C-alpha positions as CSV (number, residue, x, y, z in Angstrom):
1,X,6.1,23.6,-29.4
2,X,3.4,21.8,-27.3
3,X,1.3,24.5,-26.2
4,X,-1.6,22.8,-24.1
5,X,-1.9,19.9,-22.0
6,X,-4.7,18.1,-20.2
7,X,-7.6,19.1,-22.6
8,X,-10.2,16.9,-20.9
9,X,-12.8,14.6,-22.2
10,X,-13.9,14.8,-25.8
11,X,-17.4,16.5,-26.3
12,X,-19.7,17.0,-29.2
13,X,-19.4,20.2,-31.3
14,X,-23.0,21.4,-31.1
15,X,-23.7,25.0,-30.0
16,X,-21.6,27.7,-29.2
17,X,-18.0,27.2,-28.3
18,X,-17.4,29.3,-25.0
19,X,-14.0,30.2,-24.4
20,X,-12.9,31.5,-21.0
21,X,-9.1,32.6,-20.3
22,X,-8.2,32.4,-16.5
23,X,-5.1,33.2,-14.7
24,X,-5.2,33.2,-11.0
25,X,-8.9,33.4,-10.8
26,X,-9.8,31.3,-7.9
27,X,-12.2,33.9,-6.5
28,X,-14.2,34.2,-9.5
29,X,-13.9,31.3,-11.7
30,X,-16.4,29.1,-10.3
31,X,-19.3,31.5,-10.6
32,X,-18.4,32.4,-14.1
33,X,-18.4,28.6,-15.2
34,X,-21.6,27.7,-13.4
35,X,-23.5,30.7,-15.0
36,X,-22.3,29.4,-18.4
37,X,-23.0,25.8,-17.8
38,X,-26.9,26.5,-17.6
39,X,-27.2,28.5,-20.6
40,X,-29.4,27.2,-23.5
41,X,-27.4,26.9,-27.0
42,X,-24.1,26.6,-25.5
43,X,-21.8,23.7,-26.7
44,X,-18.4,23.2,-25.0
45,X,-17.0,25.4,-22.5
46,X,-13.2,25.6,-22.8
47,X,-11.4,27.2,-19.8
48,X,-7.7,28.2,-20.2
49,X,-5.8,27.9,-17.2
50,X,-2.9,30.2,-18.0
51,X,-0.1,29.1,-15.5
52,X,-2.3,30.0,-12.7
53,X,-0.4,29.8,-9.3
54,X,-3.3,29.8,-7.1
55,X,-6.4,27.3,-6.7
56,X,-7.8,27.8,-10.3
57,X,-6.8,24.6,-11.6
58,X,-8.1,22.8,-8.5
59,X,-11.4,24.5,-8.8
60,X,-11.6,23.8,-12.4
61,X,-10.8,20.0,-12.1
62,X,-13.7,19.7,-9.5
63,X,-16.1,21.4,-11.8
64,X,-15.2,18.9,-14.5
65,X,-17.0,16.2,-12.8
66,X,-20.1,18.2,-12.6
67,X,-20.3,20.1,-15.8
68,X,-20.8,18.1,-19.0
69,X,-18.9,19.6,-21.8
70,X,-16.3,21.4,-19.6
71,X,-12.8,21.3,-21.0
72,X,-9.7,22.6,-19.2
73,X,-6.8,23.5,-21.3
74,X,-3.5,24.2,-19.4
75,X,-0.8,26.4,-21.0
76,X,2.7,25.4,-20.5
77,X,4.5,28.5,-21.7
78,X,3.9,32.0,-23.1
79,X,5.6,32.4,-26.5
80,X,7.8,35.5,-27.2
81,X,5.7,38.2,-28.9
82,X,2.4,37.2,-27.4
83,X,0.4,38.6,-24.7
84,X,-0.9,36.2,-22.2
85,X,-4.5,36.7,-22.8
86,X,-4.2,36.8,-26.4
87,X,-2.3,33.5,-26.5
88,X,-4.9,31.9,-24.2
89,X,-7.7,32.9,-26.4
90,X,-5.8,31.6,-29.7
91,X,-4.9,28.2,-28.4
92,X,-8.5,27.7,-27.2
93,X,-9.9,28.9,-30.6
94,X,-7.7,26.1,-32.4
95,X,-9.4,23.4,-30.4
96,X,-13.0,25.0,-30.4
97,X,-15.7,23.2,-32.6
98,X,-18.5,25.5,-32.8
99,X,-19.6,27.6,-35.5
100,X,-19.9,30.6,-33.4
101,X,-17.4,31.5,-30.6
102,X,-18.0,33.4,-27.3
103,X,-15.2,34.9,-25.7
104,X,-15.6,35.9,-22.2
105,X,-13.8,36.6,-19.3
106,X,-13.4,34.6,-15.9
107,X,-15.1,37.5,-14.0
108,X,-18.2,37.7,-15.9
109,X,-21.6,36.3,-14.4
110,X,-23.9,35.4,-17.2
111,X,-27.8,35.8,-16.7
112,X,-30.0,33.0,-17.4
113,X,-31.0,32.9,-21.0
114,X,-28.5,35.3,-22.1
115,X,-26.7,33.4,-24.7
116,X,-29.6,32.1,-26.5
117,X,-31.1,35.7,-26.7
118,X,-28.1,37.2,-27.9
119,X,-27.2,34.4,-30.6
120,X,-30.9,35.0,-31.8
121,X,-30.2,38.9,-32.1
122,X,-26.9,38.0,-34.0
123,X,-28.4,35.6,-36.4
124,X,-31.5,37.7,-37.0
125,X,-29.6,41.0,-37.6
126,X,-27.0,39.0,-39.6
127,X,-24.0,40.4,-37.7
128,X,-20.5,38.6,-37.6
129,X,-19.6,40.0,-34.1
130,X,-21.7,40.8,-31.3
131,X,-20.2,42.3,-28.1
132,X,-22.2,43.7,-25.2
133,X,-20.7,46.0,-22.2
134,X,-21.8,43.7,-19.1
135,X,-23.2,45.6,-16.1
136,X,-20.5,46.5,-13.5
137,X,-20.7,45.5,-9.8
138,X,-19.1,48.5,-7.7
139,X,-19.2,47.6,-3.9
140,X,-16.5,49.8,-3.0
141,X,-16.6,53.8,-3.1
142,X,-13.5,53.8,-5.3
143,X,-15.2,51.6,-7.7
144,X,-18.5,53.5,-7.7
145,X,-16.5,56.6,-8.3
146,X,-14.2,55.5,-11.2
147,X,-16.0,52.7,-13.0
148,X,-19.1,54.4,-13.9
149,X,-17.5,57.5,-15.2
150,X,-14.9,55.6,-17.3
151,X,-17.7,53.8,-19.1
152,X,-19.8,57.2,-19.6
153,X,-16.7,58.6,-21.2
154,X,-16.0,55.3,-23.3
155,X,-19.6,55.5,-24.6
156,X,-18.8,58.8,-26.1
157,X,-15.3,57.7,-27.6
158,X,-17.0,54.3,-29.0
159,X,-20.7,55.3,-29.5
160,X,-22.8,52.0,-29.9
161,X,-24.6,53.4,-32.9
162,X,-21.4,54.3,-34.7
163,X,-19.8,51.0,-33.9
164,X,-22.9,49.1,-35.2
165,X,-23.3,51.3,-38.2
166,X,-21.6,49.5,-41.4
167,X,-21.1,52.6,-43.0
168,X,-19.0,54.1,-40.0
169,X,-15.2,53.3,-39.6
170,X,-15.5,53.2,-35.9
171,X,-15.0,49.8,-34.3
172,X,-14.9,48.4,-31.0
173,X,-15.8,45.5,-28.8
174,X,-15.7,44.4,-25.1
175,X,-13.4,41.4,-24.5
176,X,-15.7,40.5,-21.6
177,X,-18.3,39.4,-24.0
178,X,-17.6,38.8,-27.8
179,X,-19.8,36.4,-29.7
180,X,-18.5,35.9,-33.1
181,X,-18.9,33.8,-36.3
182,X,-15.9,31.4,-36.7
183,X,-15.7,32.1,-40.1
184,X,-15.5,36.1,-39.6
185,X,-13.0,35.3,-36.7
186,X,-10.6,33.4,-39.1
187,X,-11.1,35.7,-41.9
188,X,-9.9,38.6,-39.7
189,X,-6.7,36.5,-38.7
190,X,-8.1,35.5,-35.1
191,X,-6.0,36.3,-32.2
192,X,-2.8,35.5,-33.9
193,X,-3.2,38.8,-35.8
194,X,-3.7,40.6,-32.4
195,X,-1.2,38.6,-30.5
196,X,0.8,41.9,-29.2
197,X,-2.0,44.1,-28.8
198,X,-2.9,45.2,-25.1
199,X,-6.5,46.1,-26.4
200,X,-7.1,42.9,-28.3
201,X,-10.9,43.2,-28.3
202,X,-10.8,46.7,-30.1
203,X,-8.3,45.6,-32.5
204,X,-10.1,42.1,-33.3
205,X,-13.4,44.3,-33.9
206,X,-11.4,46.7,-36.1
207,X,-10.1,43.8,-38.2
208,X,-13.5,42.1,-38.5
209,X,-15.1,45.4,-39.7
210,X,-12.2,46.2,-42.1
211,X,-12.7,42.9,-43.6
212,X,-16.4,43.4,-44.4
213,X,-17.8,42.0,-41.3
214,X,-20.9,43.6,-39.4
215,X,-20.6,44.5,-35.8
216,X,-23.4,44.9,-33.3
217,X,-22.4,46.7,-30.0
218,X,-24.8,47.0,-27.1
219,X,-25.0,47.9,-23.4
220,X,-25.3,44.6,-21.7
221,X,-26.4,45.0,-18.3
222,X,-29.3,42.8,-18.8
223,X,-27.3,39.9,-20.0
224,X,-24.2,39.7,-18.0
225,X,-22.5,41.4,-15.0
226,X,-18.9,41.7,-13.7
227,X,-16.7,43.0,-11.1
228,X,-13.6,44.0,-12.9
229,X,-11.4,44.8,-10.0
230,X,-11.4,43.6,-6.5
231,X,-8.6,45.9,-5.1
232,X,-7.7,49.6,-5.7
233,X,-4.3,48.3,-7.2
234,X,-6.0,46.1,-9.8
235,X,-8.2,49.1,-10.7
236,X,-5.3,51.4,-11.0
237,X,-2.9,49.2,-13.1
238,X,-5.9,47.8,-15.1
239,X,-7.2,51.3,-16.3
240,X,-3.4,52.7,-16.6
241,X,-2.6,49.8,-19.2
242,X,-6.0,50.6,-21.1
243,X,-6.9,54.3,-21.0
244,X,-4.2,55.8,-23.2
245,X,-4.9,53.1,-25.9
246,X,-8.7,53.6,-25.6
247,X,-8.1,57.4,-26.1
248,X,-6.3,56.5,-29.5
249,X,-2.9,57.2,-28.0
250,X,-4.0,60.8,-28.4
251,X,-2.3,62.9,-25.5
252,X,-4.2,65.8,-26.7
253,X,-7.5,64.2,-26.3
254,X,-6.7,62.9,-22.8
255,X,-5.6,66.4,-21.8
256,X,-8.8,68.0,-22.9
257,X,-10.8,65.3,-21.2
258,X,-9.0,66.1,-17.9
259,X,-9.1,69.9,-18.2
260,X,-13.0,69.6,-19.0
261,X,-13.6,67.6,-15.9
262,X,-11.4,69.5,-13.5
263,X,-12.5,73.0,-14.8
264,X,-16.2,72.1,-15.0
265,X,-16.5,70.0,-11.7
266,X,-13.6,70.6,-9.4
267,X,-13.1,74.2,-9.9
268,X,-16.7,75.2,-9.4
269,X,-17.1,73.0,-6.1
270,X,-13.7,74.7,-4.9
271,X,-15.0,78.2,-5.6
272,X,-18.5,77.3,-3.9
273,X,-16.5,75.9,-0.8
274,X,-14.2,78.8,-0.4
275,X,-16.9,81.3,-0.6
276,X,-19.0,79.5,1.9
277,X,-15.9,79.3,4.4
278,X,-15.3,83.0,3.8
279,X,-19.0,83.8,4.9
280,X,-18.6,81.6,7.7
281,X,-15.4,83.8,8.9
282,X,-17.7,86.6,8.2
283,X,-15.0,87.9,5.8
284,X,-16.0,90.3,2.9
285,X,-17.1,88.2,0.1
286,X,-14.5,88.4,-2.8
287,X,-16.8,86.6,-5.1
288,X,-19.8,88.0,-6.6
289,X,-22.9,86.0,-5.4
290,X,-24.1,85.5,-9.1
291,X,-20.6,83.6,-10.0
292,X,-21.5,81.2,-6.9
293,X,-24.9,80.6,-8.1
294,X,-23.6,79.9,-11.5
295,X,-21.1,77.5,-10.0
296,X,-23.8,75.7,-7.9
297,X,-26.1,75.5,-10.9
298,X,-23.3,74.2,-13.1
299,X,-22.8,71.5,-10.7
300,X,-26.2,70.5,-10.3
301,X,-26.6,70.3,-14.2
302,X,-23.7,68.1,-14.5
303,X,-24.9,66.1,-11.7
304,X,-28.3,65.4,-13.1
305,X,-27.1,64.9,-16.8
306,X,-24.4,62.4,-15.4
307,X,-27.2,60.4,-13.6
308,X,-29.1,60.2,-17.1
309,X,-25.9,58.8,-18.7
310,X,-25.6,56.4,-16.0
311,X,-29.2,55.2,-16.5
312,X,-28.7,54.7,-20.2
313,X,-25.8,52.5,-19.6
314,X,-27.3,50.3,-16.9
315,X,-26.1,51.9,-14.1
316,X,-28.1,53.1,-10.9
317,X,-28.7,56.8,-11.0
318,X,-27.7,57.0,-7.5
319,X,-24.2,56.7,-8.4
320,X,-24.0,60.0,-9.7
321,X,-23.2,61.2,-6.1
322,X,-19.8,59.6,-6.5
323,X,-19.0,61.9,-9.5
324,X,-16.7,64.5,-7.9
325,X,-14.1,62.0,-6.4
326,X,-14.4,60.1,-9.8
327,X,-13.5,63.2,-11.6
328,X,-10.5,63.7,-9.6
329,X,-9.5,59.9,-9.7
330,X,-9.9,59.5,-13.4
331,X,-8.2,62.6,-14.3
332,X,-5.1,61.2,-12.3
333,X,-5.5,57.9,-14.1
334,X,-5.6,59.4,-17.5
335,X,-2.7,61.5,-16.7
336,X,-0.6,58.6,-15.3
337,X,-1.6,56.3,-18.3
338,X,-0.4,59.1,-20.9
339,X,2.9,59.2,-18.6
340,X,3.8,55.6,-18.6
341,X,3.3,55.1,-22.4
342,X,4.9,58.6,-23.4
343,X,7.9,57.5,-21.3
344,X,7.8,53.9,-22.6
345,X,7.7,52.5,-19.2
346,X,6.0,49.1,-18.6
347,X,2.6,47.8,-17.3
348,X,2.0,44.9,-14.9
349,X,-1.1,42.9,-15.2
350,X,-1.9,39.2,-13.7
351,X,2.0,38.8,-12.5
352,X,3.3,39.9,-16.2
353,X,5.0,42.9,-17.2
354,X,4.5,44.4,-20.6
355,X,6.1,47.2,-22.5
356,X,4.0,50.4,-22.9
357,X,4.9,52.0,-26.3
358,X,3.4,55.2,-27.1
């Protein structure tokens, strides 16, 4: 079966082979490619146009005339048993020539000098896979509320220190930026081995670590940034397909997280608001002032602690002001993700529907 067409001009195989899957990315693709084109140490840039129905292909054709080493690979079909992104990455990896492969997304902007710095870090530390979690752009209130809170929780599920510890079984990677030795990639089976996995990045990292490879996982705001979702619908479906899997398919863990957030954030706020309304109406106070004071102090403590956690991950501390709506929305997202997988429904992404199996 012919998988690719229009591979473009031949280029040398020096440097890191950069691989970017792109499906209907007309809004983002040019920024991503231009930020990669200026990277020291990069070799070829392989962008996979995965049956885009917008102007992605047109934009890439124009950029080919400007950027040396840019190759555009066009997928003709999606074979049975594959997920779209996994297939795109696998096909590009087959044609890549570099000893190192950088898998990155079409919505990621790479800061100047980032590739050289991270490649030096990977080689100096002797790791086989280096992944960073890019800084997140959050222009809307719902992005400010949900995105930072999600990443704070993910940092608890996949602690950077544990992932990077060869003695720990914990493995993870962020598919927005995975720099991997070709030898380690092939030893782990590549994307062929994770062809049906929605969390292909985490599964690939697990296979690399299980095969004896070393991982390095880092907060990456200083090296790359991204805006993951441009609409609320994209955010809803994106986290619906991912959260249940990121929580290890453990409904109990999800319910415990929702209960903690709602009991320690929403209920104290509700109690303080109700007490304040009763006082305004001059009704007898049904809640002792001490309990109200405890609620306010709890909210203040959690707000301050959240601000510190945000700063550690590269977010602005001021985003802590969106914690309460974030807690409400993330709780609903977690429950919806668990519901979709538990009932065996389907999730949709990039115009395709995938079976959600719990």
